[in-house]
C-alpha positions as CSV (number, residue, x, y, z in Angstrom):
1,M,50.0,92.2,115.9
2,K,51.9,95.1,114.2
3,T,53.2,96.2,117.8
4,A,54.5,92.6,118.3
5,T,56.1,92.5,115.1
6,K,57.9,95.9,115.9
7,N,59.1,94.8,119.2
8,T,60.5,91.5,117.6
9,T,62.3,93.6,115.1
10,A,63.7,95.7,117.6
11,T,64.7,92.9,119.7
12,K,66.4,91.3,116.8
13,A,68.2,94.5,115.8
14,K,69.5,95.2,119.4
15,S,70.8,91.5,119.4
16,E,72.7,92.0,116.2
17,T,73.9,95.1,117.3
18,A,75.2,93.6,120.6
19,S,76.7,90.6,118.7
20,T,78.5,93.0,116.1
21,K,80.1,95.0,119.3
22,S,80.9,91.9,121.0
23,K,82.7,90.7,117.7
24,T,84.6,94.1,117.5
25,T,85.8,94.3,121.0
26,S,86.4,90.6,121.7
27,K,90.0,90.9,120.1
28,T,90.9,93.8,122.5
29,S,90.7,93.7,126.2
30,S,89.7,96.8,128.5
31,N,93.3,97.5,129.0
32,G,93.8,97.7,125.2
33,T,95.8,94.3,124.9
34,I,94.9,92.4,121.6
35,K,93.4,88.9,122.3
36,A,95.6,86.1,120.7
37,K,94.2,83.8,118.3
38,P,94.0,80.1,119.3
39,S,96.5,79.5,116.6
40,A,98.9,82.4,117.5
41,A,102.7,81.6,117.7
42,E,104.1,80.9,121.3
43,G,107.7,80.9,120.4
44,L,110.0,82.6,118.1
45,R,110.5,79.5,115.8
46,E,106.7,79.5,115.3
47,L,106.8,83.2,114.7
48,F,109.8,82.8,112.0
49,V,107.8,80.1,110.2
50,D,104.7,82.2,110.3
51,S,106.6,85.1,108.8
52,L,108.2,82.8,106.0
53,K,104.9,81.6,105.1
54,D,103.8,85.4,104.8
55,I,106.6,86.6,102.7
56,Y,106.5,83.5,100.5
57,W,102.7,84.6,99.7
58,A,104.0,88.1,99.0
59,E,106.6,87.0,96.6
60,K,104.2,84.9,94.6
61,A,101.8,87.7,94.5
62,L,104.6,90.0,93.2
63,T,105.3,87.8,90.2
64,K,101.7,88.5,89.0
65,A,101.9,92.2,89.8
66,L,105.2,93.0,88.2
67,P,104.3,92.3,84.7
68,K,101.4,94.4,84.9
69,M,103.6,97.4,86.1
70,A,106.1,96.7,83.2
71,K,103.2,96.9,80.8
72,N,102.0,100.3,81.9
73,A,105.5,101.7,82.2
74,S,106.8,103.9,79.2
75,S,110.5,104.5,80.3
76,E,112.5,101.7,78.7
77,N,114.9,101.9,81.8
78,L,112.0,101.2,84.2
79,I,110.7,98.3,82.0
80,T,113.9,96.7,82.0
81,A,114.3,97.1,85.8
82,I,111.0,95.7,86.5
83,N,111.4,92.8,84.2
84,D,114.9,92.0,85.7
85,H,113.3,92.1,89.2
86,L,110.7,89.6,88.2
87,T,113.4,87.1,87.4
88,V,115.2,87.9,90.5
89,T,111.8,87.4,92.5
90,E,111.2,83.9,90.9
91,G,114.8,82.9,92.2
92,Q,113.8,84.4,95.4
93,I,110.8,82.2,95.6
94,T,113.0,79.0,94.9
95,R,115.2,80.3,97.7
96,L,112.4,80.5,100.3
97,E,111.6,77.0,99.4
98,K,115.1,76.0,100.2
99,V,114.7,77.8,103.4
100,F,111.7,75.9,104.4
101,S,113.5,72.6,103.4
102,L,116.4,73.6,105.7
103,I,114.2,74.0,108.9
104,G,112.2,71.1,108.2
105,E,109.2,72.7,107.2
106,K,106.8,72.4,104.1
107,A,106.8,75.6,101.9
108,A,103.4,77.0,102.5
109,A,102.0,80.4,101.8
110,K,100.0,82.6,104.1
111,K,98.0,85.5,102.8
112,C,100.2,88.7,103.4
113,D,98.1,91.8,104.0
114,A,100.8,94.1,103.8
115,M,101.8,93.0,100.3
116,E,98.1,92.9,99.0
117,G,97.8,96.5,100.2
118,L,101.0,97.7,98.4
119,I,100.1,95.9,95.3
120,K,96.7,97.7,95.5
121,E,98.1,101.0,96.0
122,G,100.3,100.5,93.0
123,E,97.2,99.6,90.9
124,S,95.5,102.6,92.1
125,I,98.4,104.9,91.3
126,M,98.3,103.4,87.7
127,E,94.5,104.2,87.4
128,E,95.0,107.7,88.5
129,T,97.9,108.9,86.1
130,E,98.0,109.0,82.4
131,V,100.6,106.8,80.6
132,G,104.0,108.5,80.4
133,P,106.5,109.9,82.8
134,V,103.9,110.8,85.5
135,R,102.7,107.1,85.6
136,D,106.2,105.9,85.5
137,A,107.2,108.0,88.6
138,G,104.1,106.7,90.4
139,I,105.1,103.1,89.4
140,I,108.6,103.7,90.9
141,A,107.0,105.2,94.0
142,A,104.9,102.1,94.4
143,S,107.9,99.7,93.6
144,Q,110.1,101.4,96.0
145,K,107.4,101.1,98.8
146,I,107.4,97.3,98.2
147,E,111.0,97.0,98.2
148,H,111.4,98.6,101.5
149,Y,108.7,96.5,103.0
150,E,110.8,93.4,101.6
151,I,114.0,94.7,102.9
152,A,112.5,95.0,106.7
153,T,111.1,91.8,106.1
154,Y,114.2,89.9,105.0
155,G,116.3,91.8,107.5
156,T,114.1,90.6,110.5
157,L,113.7,87.0,109.0
158,A,117.6,86.9,108.9
159,A,117.7,88.1,112.6
160,F,115.3,85.4,113.6
161,A,117.2,82.7,111.8
162,T,120.6,83.9,113.6
163,T,118.9,83.8,117.0
164,L,117.5,80.2,116.2
165,G,120.9,78.9,115.1
166,E,119.7,78.4,111.6
167,D,122.9,79.4,109.8
168,D,122.5,77.8,106.4
169,A,118.9,79.8,106.4
170,V,120.7,83.1,107.4
171,L,122.8,82.9,104.3
172,L,119.9,82.5,102.0
173,L,117.9,85.2,103.7
174,E,120.8,87.6,103.4
175,K,121.4,86.9,99.9
176,T,117.8,87.8,99.1
177,L,118.0,90.9,101.4
178,S,121.2,92.0,99.6
179,E,119.0,91.7,96.0
180,E,116.2,93.7,97.4
181,K,118.6,96.5,98.5
182,E,120.1,96.4,95.1
183,A,116.6,96.5,93.4
184,D,115.7,99.5,95.4
185,T,119.1,101.3,94.5
186,L,118.5,100.5,90.7
187,L,114.9,102.0,90.9
188,T,116.3,105.2,92.2
189,E,119.6,105.4,90.0
190,A,118.7,103.9,86.8
191,A,115.2,105.4,86.5
192,Y,113.9,107.6,89.3
193,N,115.8,110.7,88.8
194,T,115.3,111.1,85.1
195,I,111.5,110.1,85.1
196,N,110.7,112.5,88.0
197,F,112.5,115.2,85.7
198,D,110.5,114.3,82.8
199,A,107.2,114.2,84.9
200,N,108.2,117.8,86.0
201,E,108.9,118.9,82.6
202,E,105.5,117.7,81.6
203,D,103.7,119.7,84.6
204,Q,105.6,122.7,83.5
205,D,104.3,122.5,79.9
206,L,100.7,122.3,81.0
207,E,101.0,125.6,82.9
């Protein structure tokens, strides 16, 4: 009886292992090509809409992350820059809803793995630094990674909209792109250099 039980358990384990391997490899063919999902976009317009949903989710997630960053910052310049960008981000969400309307689509959010990862990285940086110039420097580093992601995303969306002949949407997307570039510059010029200098001074004091 014990032998039969062992055989059954072993068979079940092999079956589960095979099933896991099958799930792992089913997305990629033998030549390295990733298998598309049944809902995968087949045309540029579908990809454009899908990308809009992605950044729509990202901007909404950012409105929740920015206040936390502001509360953990100590530099008045940085706090002001973050709060100002929160207001700008809320306006960008409204603008995205207008883009959806212009192209005849309902505004809908689709989880953005990239933004989720960037926000989590920012939280991790705050957990690993003490309040003060060092944490401020970390918050700026995390914020600029987010800005660079958004700059790349809106630049791509504007290019897609141009190709698709969605001229009104292009104007709105390029306005947001300009705002993201400005935010990146403000983080660098208004706070980054001074805060990094303060952080360096703090390190020297500890030596």
